[in-house]
Structure formats: structure tokens, C-alpha cells
C-alpha positions in Angstrom: -161.8 -8.2 2.0 -164.4 -10.6 0.6 -168.0 -9.3 0.9 -170.5 -11.5 2.7 -173.4 -9.9 0.7 -173.3 -8.4 -2.7 -176.1 -6.9 -4.9 -177.0 -6.9 -8.5 -177.7 -3.7 -10.4 -181.4 -4.6 -10.4 -181.4 -4.9 -6.6 -179.5 -1.6 -6.2 -182.0 0.1 -8.5 -185.0 -1.2 -6.4 -183.2 -0.4 -3.2 -182.6 3.2 -4.3 -186.3 3.6 -5.3 -187.4 2.4 -1.9 -184.9 4.6 -0.1 -186.2 7.6 -2.1 -189.7 6.9 -0.9 -189.1 5.7 2.7 -185.7 7.1 3.7 -183.1 4.9 5.6 -183.9 1.2 5.4 -182.4 -2.1 6.5 -182.6 -5.7 5.3 -183.3 -8.7 7.5 -182.9 -12.2 6.0 -185.9 -14.0 7.2 -185.6 -17.6 8.3 -188.6 -19.1 6.5 -191.7 -18.3 8.6 -194.7 -16.5 7.1 -193.1 -15.3 3.8 -190.5 -18.1 3.4 -186.8 -17.3 3.4 -186.7 -13.8 1.9 -184.7 -10.6 2.4 -187.2 -8.4 4.2 -186.8 -4.6 3.7 -187.9 -2.3 6.6 -187.6 1.3 7.4 -185.0 1.8 10.0 -186.7 1.8 13.4 -189.7 -0.3 12.2 -187.9 -3.6 12.9 -186.5 -4.4 16.3 -183.1 -6.2 16.0 -182.1 -8.4 18.9 -178.9 -9.5 20.6 -179.0 -12.7 18.5 -179.0 -10.8 15.2 -175.7 -10.2 13.3 -174.8 -7.6 10.7 -173.6 -9.4 7.7 -172.7 -6.5 5.5 -173.7 -3.1 4.3 -175.1 -2.8 0.8 -175.1 0.8 -0.7 -175.3 2.2 2.8 -178.0 -0.2 3.9 -177.3 -2.8 6.7 -178.1 -6.4 6.0 -178.8 -8.5 9.1 -179.6 -12.2 9.9 -180.2 -14.2 13.0 -177.1 -15.9 14.3 -178.6 -19.4 14.1 -179.3 -18.9 10.4 -175.9 -17.4 10.0 -174.3 -20.6 11.2 -176.1 -22.4 8.4 -175.1 -19.8 5.7 -171.6 -18.7 6.9 -169.9 -20.6 4.1 -171.8 -18.7 1.4 -171.9 -15.3 -0.1 -175.4 -13.9 -0.4 -176.4 -12.1 -3.6 -179.2 -9.7 -3.3 -181.2 -9.5 -6.5 -184.6 -8.2 -7.7 -187.1 -10.1 -9.8 -190.5 -9.2 -11.2 -193.5 -9.6 -9.0 -194.7 -8.5 -5.5 -192.5 -9.0 -2.5 -193.1 -10.6 0.9 -196.2 -9.2 2.7 -194.4 -7.2 5.4 -191.5 -6.0 3.3 -191.3 -2.5 1.7 -191.0 -4.1 -1.7 -194.4 -5.7 -1.3 -196.2 -3.0 -3.3 -193.5 -2.6 -6.0 -193.4 -4.2 -9.4 -190.2 -6.0 -8.4 -189.2 -7.7 -5.2 -185.9 -8.7 -3.5 -184.6 -12.3 -3.5 -181.5 -13.8 -2.1 -179.3 -16.1 -4.1 -176.1 -17.6 -2.8 -172.9 -19.2 -3.8 -170.4 -21.2 -1.6 -167.1 -19.4 -0.9 -164.0 -21.0 -2.3 -161.6 -22.2 0.4 -159.3 -19.2 -0.4 -162.2 -16.7 -0.2 -163.4 -18.2 3.1 -160.0 -17.6 4.6 -160.3 -13.9 3.7 -164.0 -13.3 4.6 -164.6 -11.6 7.9 -165.6 -14.0 10.6 -168.7 -12.7 12.5 -169.1 -15.1 15.3 
């Protein structure tokens, strides 16, 4: 099965640091409001998911969600969670760390897209 979301070693390292501090967390790919389009990291229970949110994948035991309208735009791409130097989005748990999460993407090949799990 082709993954909808993958993570670099840098992202996994930052994720484990945050989980060691805060416990279970989740990601929500924001749609571009206050902090731009960024993967937001929240403690589980601190962010209310709605009926219009979809679970894209699980990264190292951590769910990665997105609103279904944004998913329609990104469904042909694989998201790559990475970490880069600097502070993160204001409301995300990485906002006080020396690195923050970013999302990169690549378009699935036709063959990959046939194998990727369809969410909607």
C-alpha cells in the first residue's frame, strides 16, 4: 500500500521529542488561515476534529488529518512531513522548538495512485 503521508528522519526526531514532552499528539494540515498552510501539531484532545476531517495516514503512531475540501485538492499527492530550523506556527507544539514541521509534496505516479487508499 502506498502511503499518503511519509516523514523524514528530521521530522521523526522532532516528533519524538515533542511526544516525550507532551504525550500523544496529532497532526492537522492547516488550510492557510493564520499560520499559512502548515502541519499543526497538537496534544490529543486539544484540537477538536469534525465530521469533515479525514485521517490521511499515521506517522510513527501519530494520526495526520486534513479537512476533506483540502484533501480534494491534495488527493493526487503524497505529503512528506519534514522539519526545518526555526520556530513553528504559533498554535502548534513545535512553536517553541528550534525546528518546526513543514509539509512538502510530490504527485503520485499513475501506477502509485491506483494503489493508494482512496479516502472519500
